N, C-alpha and C positions, 0 to 999 in steps of 0.2 A: 746315794744309797737309800734303800728303803728303811723306814723308821721301824724299831722293834715292836712287835706286838705287845700291847700293854693294856691294862685296865684303863677305862676312861676316867675314872676317879677312884681313889682309895676305897677299898671295901666292895667294889662292884664285882659281882659274881654272875656266872651263866644261870643261876637259879632265878634271877629276876625277869620274869616274863613282862611282855608289854603292858598289860593291864596293871601289874604290879608297879611297874617302872612309873607309869602316868600317875598312879595313886600317890606314890612317894613324892613326885615332882609337885603334885598338886598340894601336898602338905608342907613341903619345904620351900617352894618358890611358886606360889599360886598364880601370880600375875605375868609369869614368863610365857611368852608366845610359843605354842607348839605347832599349830597348824595355821597357815596363811593362805587363803584363797586369793589369788591374784585378780580374780573378778568377783570377789564376794567377801565373806566375813572372815574374821580373825578369831581363833580359838585358843584360849590360854590353857595351861596344863590343868588348872583347877576346873574350868568350863568343860574341857574334854573329859575329864573324870566324871563329873556330875552327870554330863549328857549321856556317857556310856551306861551309867547306872540306871538313868531314865529309860534308855533304849532296852535295858535288860528287863526292867519291869514290864515294858510294853510287849516284848517278845513273850514273856512269860504269861501275860494275860491272853494271848491268842493261842496258847498251847505248846509253845516251844519248850522243850526239855533238854536235859543233859544228853548228849549223844545224837541229837537230831541234827540233820543237815538242812540249812536254809540257803536256797538259791537266790542269788542277787544279780540284777542286770541293770546297771546304773553307770553313771559318769564317776570320774575320780573327784570327789569332793570331801569336805570334812565330815559331813553327814555319813558318807560311806565308811569313813575310818571309825567314827564313834559308834555307828550301828553294828560294825564288826566286833568292836570291844564289848558292846552289850551281849551279844551272843556268847562271847568268850566268859563273861562273868557267870553265865548259866551253865557253862560246859558244853554249849552247842557249837557247831561248826559252820562257818560260812563257805559257801562255794560261789565266788564271784565268776560269772561266765562271760564270755566274749559277747559284746553287744551287737555283733553282727550275726550271731546264730540264728538259725530259723529252720523250719521244717524237720528233716530227718536228724540233723546234728542237735537241734534244741530237743527234740524228742528223746534222743539217746542220752543226753546229760540228765534231763529231768527224771527219766526212768532209772538211770543208773544210780543217782544220788537217793532215790525213793523220797524226795523232799515233799512234805505236806504243805510248806508254806514258801512263798516265792515273793521277793521284793522286785518290782520292775517299774521302769518309767512308763507313763501312760501311752507314749507314742509307739511302744512296742507291744502293747497288750494284745493287738490283733494277731501277732505271731503265736502267742500262747493259745488264743482261742481257736486258731486254725487247726491246732492238733489236739484239742481238748478230748476228743472221742478216743484218742490212742493213749491217754495218760491215766495210769492206775492208782497214782498216789497223790497227786497235787490237789489240794483242796481250797487253799486261801491265797489271795493275791493282795500284797500290800502295794499300793500305787503311789509312786513318788513323782514330782514335778508334773502335777496334773495340768492338762491343756485346757480344761474347761469343756471339752467336748463330752457328749453323753458316753457313759461307760458301756461297753458291749455287754449284751445279754449272753448268759451261758450258765453252766453248772458251778462255777466257782463262786465262793464268797469273795467279795471285793471290798477293801477298806482303803480309803484315802489316808496318806500318812499323817495328816494333822489329827484326824480322828483316832488313828492308831496310837499316837503319843499323847493324846488328851486325857487328863483325869487320872494319871498315875503318878505316884511319888517314886523317887529314885530308889531302886532296891538296896536294902540294908543288910540283908541276910545271905550274901553271897561271898564266895572266896575266890581269890585269884587262881588262874590255872597254873599248873607245874610245867617245866620244860618238856616233860614226856607227853603232855596232854596235846591234842591236835589243834593247831591254830586255825587252819582252813584247809580246803580242798581246791587245788589248782589243776585244771585239765590240761594235759600235755598231749602232744600229738601221738595219735595211734598209728605207728608206721607198718605194723603187721596186722592190724585189726582196728577196732573202734577205739576212739580217744579215751585215755585213762585218767582217772582222778587221782592225782598225787596227794597223799596225806602228809602235810607239813606239820611236824611237831613245832612248838614254840621254841624249842632249843635251836631249831634250824635257823630261825630268824637272827640268832646271835653270831652266825657264822659268816662274818666278813672280815677282811684283813684289818689290822691296825695300820691306819695311814696317817697318823699324826692329827687326826681331826680333833676339834674342841668345841666348846659350848657356843662359840660365835658363828658356827656353821649355818649357812642357808642351803638347805638341800633342795634342788629343783625336782619336784615329782610331777612330770607332765602326763602321767597316766601311761597306760589305761589301768582301770581299777583291778583287772583280772590278770595282770602280769606280776611276776615275782617282786620287782622293785616297789610296787605300790604297797607291799606288806613290809618289806625290808627297810625302806626310808623312814617310816614312822618310828620304827623300833631304834634305828640307829639315832635319830634325833633325840628320843627320849633317853637313850642311854648316855648321850652327850649333854643333855640339857639344851639342845638346839632347837631349830625350827624347820619346818618343811613348807616350801613354797609350792602351791598346788594349782595345777590347771585341770579342768574337766577332762580334757583330751589334747592330744598334740596339735599345736597350731604353728605351722612354720613361719607364719607371718609375724608372730611375737616372740619366737624362740631366741632370737639374738638378743633382743631387749631383755627377756627373762634371765638369760645367761649372765647378763651384766649385773644382775641383782643377786646372783647365787654364788656360792663357792664350790659346789659340787653337784654333779648331775650325771645322767646316763645319756650317752649318744651312740647311735648306731651308723654304720657307713652311709645309708641313704639320707639320713638326716644331716650328717656332716657334708654330704655333697650338696645338699640344698642350701646349707649355710654358706658354702663356698661360692655358690652361684649368685649370691646377693652382692650388690655393688659394695666394694670396700669402704669402710668408714673409719674416721679417726678414733671412734670408740671401740673398734674391734679389740684392742689390747686390754680393755677392761672387762673382758669376758671372764667366765668362771675360772678359778684357780686350778681346779682339778676335774677331769672328765673321765668317765668310764667308756672306754672304746669297744669292749666286747670282744668276741671270739675272732672277729675278722678285721682287726684294726690295722694290720700291715697291708694296706691297699693303696692304690695310687694317690689318693687324695690326703693320705695320712700326713706326710710331711708338710704339705701346703697348708693344712689346717693348723698344725702346731706352730708353724712359723708365722702365720697371719694373726692368730689370736693370742699367741704367747702364753700358751698354757702347758702344764705338765699333765701327761696322761697316764692312767693306770690301765694296763691291759689285763683283762680278766677273761677266764673261761668258766662258765657254770651253766647249769640248766635247773629246771623246776625241781628235780628231784635231789640235786646236790647242793642247792644254794648258790649264792652269788659268785663264789670264787675259789673253787678247789685248786685252780691254777691262776697265777696272777704275777705281774712284775710291773715296776715303773717303766715308762717308755725308754728312759735313758739307760735301763739296765738290760733291756731286751736285746739279746745278741742276734746277729745274723738276720735282720729283717729282709726277707726275701723280695728283691725287686721284681721277680717274676709273678708275685702276687700270692704265694702260698701262704695262707693266713698264719701268723704267729699266735698260738693260743695263750701263751703265758709261761710262767717259770715256777717250778716248784722250789719253795724257799723255806726249808725246815726251820731255819733259825728265826724267821718272822712270822711264819704262819703254820703252826704244827697240827692244825686241826684234821688234816687229811693225808692219806697215803695214795699215791697214784702209780699205777703200773701199766705197761703195754704188753698184751699177751696174745698168743696164737689161739686157734679154734679149740684148743685143749686146756686153755687158761694157763699154759706155760709161758713164763716171761720171756720176751724177745730181746735181743741185744740192742744197743744203741745203733741207730741207722736203719733199723728193720721196722716196717710197718706193722702195727698191731692194734688191737682194740683197747681203748682207754677203759681201765676198771679203777673204781674208787672205793675207798672205805674211810670212815671217820675215826680219828683218834680220841674223840670225846663223845660221850652219849648224846643221842638225839639231835645230831648235826645234819642229818640226811633224812630223806623220805622215810615214812613208816610203812610204805607199800602203797597199793592202789585200791581205791575204794571199791569194795564189792567185786574185785577181780583177783582172787587168790592165785589163780594159775598164772597171770601176768606177772604178779609180785614174785612168785617162785622162780619164774624164767628169768627175771632181771636180776634177783639177788641169788647168784650162784657161788657156791664156795665161800660164802661170807663177804663177797664183794659186789658192789653195784656195777653192772655192765652197761656202759654208756651207749654202745653201738657206734661209737665214733672211731674212725681210723686215724691214728697219729703215728708220728715218729719222733723219737727223742735223740738228742745228741749226747756226747760223753759228759757234758756239763750238767746234764739234767733238764735241759729246756725241751719243751714239747711243742711240736708243730702240727697243726691240723692238716690232714691229707684229704680225707672225703668222709662222708657218712655211710657207715656200713648199713644203716637202715635206709629205707626209702623215704626219707623225710626231705621235704622241701622248705627252705627258709626264704620267705618273701617279705621284704620290708619289716623285718622284725617279727614275723609271724611263722611259727613252726606249723607246717601244713602236712597232713597225712595224705599220702598218695592213695591209700586205700579209699579214703572218704571221697576224694575227687573222683576216682574210678567208679565208685558206687553210684555217684550222681550222674556221671556221663552214661553209664550202662543203663540207667533207668529209661533213657530215650528209646522208644520202640524200634528205631532204625539202627541202633548200634548193637553189634554182636559181641565184640571184644574192645577193650580199652586199656592203655597203660599210661599212666601219668608219671613224668620225671621232671627233674629240675634242669632248667636251661640256664647256664652260667652266663651272666651278663657282665659287661665292663663295670669295674668298681667293686665286684665282689658279690653283688646281689644275685638272686635267683628269680627267674620267672617260671610259671607253670606251663609245661608243654604236654600235650596229649596226643598219643598216637591211637588212631581209631580205625577199627575194621567194621564196614557196614554189613548189614544183612544183604543177602542176595537180592538183586534187582532194586535196591534202595538208592536213591539219589540225594541223600541228605547232604547239605552244604555245611561248611564250617560256621557260616554266620547264622544259619538256622539253628544249628546245635548250641552255639554260644548264647543266642537269644533264648533258648528254652532253659538255660541255666541261670540266667540273671533273674534275681528275685526269689530263686529257689534255694541256692546255696549262698553262703557268706560272700560278701563282696570280695574279700581278699582271696577266696578260693576259686574264683572264676578264671579259667585258664586264658592265657594270652595267645599261645601258639597251638595250632592244630595241623596234624599230619594225617592224611588218610592212607591206609596201607592195606594191601591184599593179604598179607601174612605177617606173622611176628616171628622173629628169631626166638628159638626155644631151647631149653635145656634138655638133657637126655630123659628127664622125667616130665617134659611136657610144659615147664613153666616159662613164662615170658622172660628172656634175658634182658633185663633192664639196663645192664651194663652197656649193651650194644646200642640201645636206644639214646642213652645219656651221651654217648660219644658221636652221635650222628649230628653233623652240622646242620644249621638252619639253612635250607635250600630254597630253590625258587618256588617250589610247591608247598613250602610252609605257609600256612595262612596266619597272619599276625593281626590280632584284634586291634591294637593301637594303630597300625598302619591302615586299617580299614575304617578308623575313626569311630569305633563303637566304644562307648564309655560305660562304666557300671555305676549307676546312682547309689547314693547312700540309702 
């Protein structure tokens, strides 16, 4: 049975935000390790606190103030964490963005945040300079991981990180944020328009189940820096007095060994498949004690993974806006794991995790009975446990928060015992290898080709529960554009994870009575002989 939700130590409350927690640990147990880079340095709680205050002073020296958004584009490192906390001590907001963003998507985020300052690895500076004439707000670039190559000329002020941090004393006149203050901005997929920046309060980082974890935990954080766990795991560790094992980014070649050093981590079906594909080892049973399987854990490899590695798994359903787990269950409590592959999202357990209320409703927000498909809507039972809305997008915020509930856009069904099962996405979102991808943004990139008249992007369900991007394309009259030519034009323009795999050319689209493309018909179309497959064609997308 799941262990009761409880405070990790006497007196611990939801009012203690991460900067305050780290400061407390620095005072009470300064030499205790907080962040351990598996290919780099180790940071104690005392070092982490002092470095965060040092970063705060450096940020302030370049003009960052309370309420400002600073965009960061970097790997998952200890510096990424303490730099974020430096902004927090000033009351500023970090917006870590996908390291694969470029061209239009990078432009959208930089303009939507209205950021004046950006921290970026030097290898990606060229992407920012490529769109500099389209940017109205960005002024200053802080460059990390310098390559030694000449810095590009342009209108931005550029400062290398060593110069940025040099000559400042740790800030001493700052106060920690409150749970209602915004911790960061995380961009989530725009399924009916551009991607949206979700405003995450510090109180939201506290919203994870009580799983009996303690101060001896080693929480493996394999990144990336712009995903929710990269923010939750440092908070969880500080709450427990535990440590975080850090990788700059996911490496399948080291993941099994990393898991043997950890006690808790996050795994998704494609990663589990990759681990199962490795030759068995006598050390497999020494893998981490607990794993997060995510929203699609009940898939063909689930039982094989659990049996081989001897771990207990916790099934979670969450999203950027709701936090880690409004729905969850231990694997041995999850009923009716569907052998046909319908993903089990988790289980509402009021006695162990009272933070959220979850309902399934129809199009009029009326609750549907068990066994009936409805949209999952969520509200928190404690303050500041969910998103505070979308950055500079009031209409999107109002549309999502209707009748006092957050509307997820996910179609689910519940049984009489209160267990929820994922059915489909009501929004046109594609989830590929852990990334939520907006079909709208894929379509915008494809339609930019002069030979394309219309386009529709949908998810192609693959064995194992993952999805690939499939596009249906209608060419302009007399055009002879090939799939290989079209995909070649997208590589290097759009993020690597958004480049479609499958292409179908059509003469017309099925439409609704109002003239909109009926994507439900396209999603149900089998991959046929006329479907072009990028992988079968041997075309790879370079980093």
